[in-house]
N, C-alpha and C positions, 0 to 999 in steps of 0.2 A: 672514375673508374682508374685501379692503377695498371701500370703496364704489363705488370706479370699477368692479371684480369683479360687485359686487352689480348693478348699474345694468345689466350687460352681462347677466348670468344672467336679471333676470327682465324687460329689455327696455323701460326706462327712463332717464332722465338722472339724474345726479347732484343737477340740482339739482330734481329733482321729489323724490328721498330726502330732500334737507335739507329741502324743503319739510314733508314730511311728517311729519317728526322736527320739525320745529316747533310744528307740529300737535299733536304726541304720540302719534300713530300709528305711529311708528317711533321705536324705542330703539337710539341708537348706545352700545357701549362703545366705550372708549380703550385704546389700546396703550401702550408705554412711550413710544412717540415722540409721544403724544400723537393718532394716527391712530384717525377712525372704524373700529369692526371689528363685523361682524355675524356671524351665523349662519345653518345651513340653517331652522332656524324664522322668521328673519326673509325667506325666500325664500318659504315658503308663506304668512305673513302676506302680503308684497305680492301674490302671486299671487290670494289672498282678496281683495282689495282690487279689484284690476286687474278681474277677474271678475264683482264687483258693479259699476263705472263701467261696464263694457262693457255689463251689464242695463240702464246708467240710473240707477245711484242715485248720490246726490251723495256726495262723498267723507266729508262729515259722517253721511253715515248707514250707512258703511261701519264706523263707531266700536265700536258693539256687538259685529259680527261679528269686530274685531282684539280688543276686550276676550276676548271667548269662547276664541279661541285662547291669547292668554295665560295666561289662567287654566287651560292645560291638556285645554279640550277637542281630542280629535283633528281636528275640522270646527268652523269657525266660526258656525255656525246651529245650532249643539246647546244654546245657551242660548234660556231666554225672552227676553230684549231683542231676540238676534238674528229671534227668530219673531214678535215685535213689529212687528218693522221690516219682514219681510217683508209680513206682513197689511198693514200701512198702503202699502206700493210696488202690492198688488194692488189694493186701494182706490182708488190715484190710477191704474193701469193701468185697471180697469174704467172709470172715469169717463172719460179720455181715448179709449176706445173708443167709448164712450156718443155721446162731442161727434162722431167722426171718421163716424159712423153715419149722425149727423144732416147731417153737412158733405153726407157719401155720397150721401144722398138730395137736399138739395138742388141740388148738380151734377147729380145723376139727372135732376131736372125740369127745371133749365135746357138742358142736354142735350134732352129730348125737344120743347121749346118753341123751341129753335133749328133742329132739323132740322123740326119742321113747318114752320116759318116759311121756311126754303128751300125745302122742296117747295111751300108756296103762290108763294114766287118764280118758281119752276121753270114751274109751273102755270101762272101769270101770263104768262109770259115769251113760251107761246104765241098768248096770245090778240092780237088784230086790235088793242085799244088802244092799243096801241103798247109800246117796248120796257119791260124790266123795271128799275127804278132799278139803279144801280152803285154798287158798295162800293168806295169807293179808298182809299188810307192816301197820304195827302200827308204829304211831309218838312217838318220845322219850317229854316228858314233865312233 
């Protein structure tokens, strides 16, 4: 199949396919007229790249999976280098989850503080000393 058909089948652009080719992730064969041609194995390879990128893998991180498929394995993650990339990605995700957990704790504490402050302002608004301070947004101009 030609590059346009391959792009349509995998839901990408010919420009992206040429970029993958320039990075060594996709290898085109040439027909008698010099047009790029691809086979079903290229469809599988591109589906693997796309799935990994959907999971947050950088393009270069897909290389071991591509090489695994090219070496004849039915799945791109059945080689030691691919498994190593999975392990590295899981460590990165665990670190991000930890960071997000810490941020969530901080935001929760800020929310609790803000709600206490609002409750105090509401309680003070009923006091005879005077009105509660107003919070206004003013435009710049």
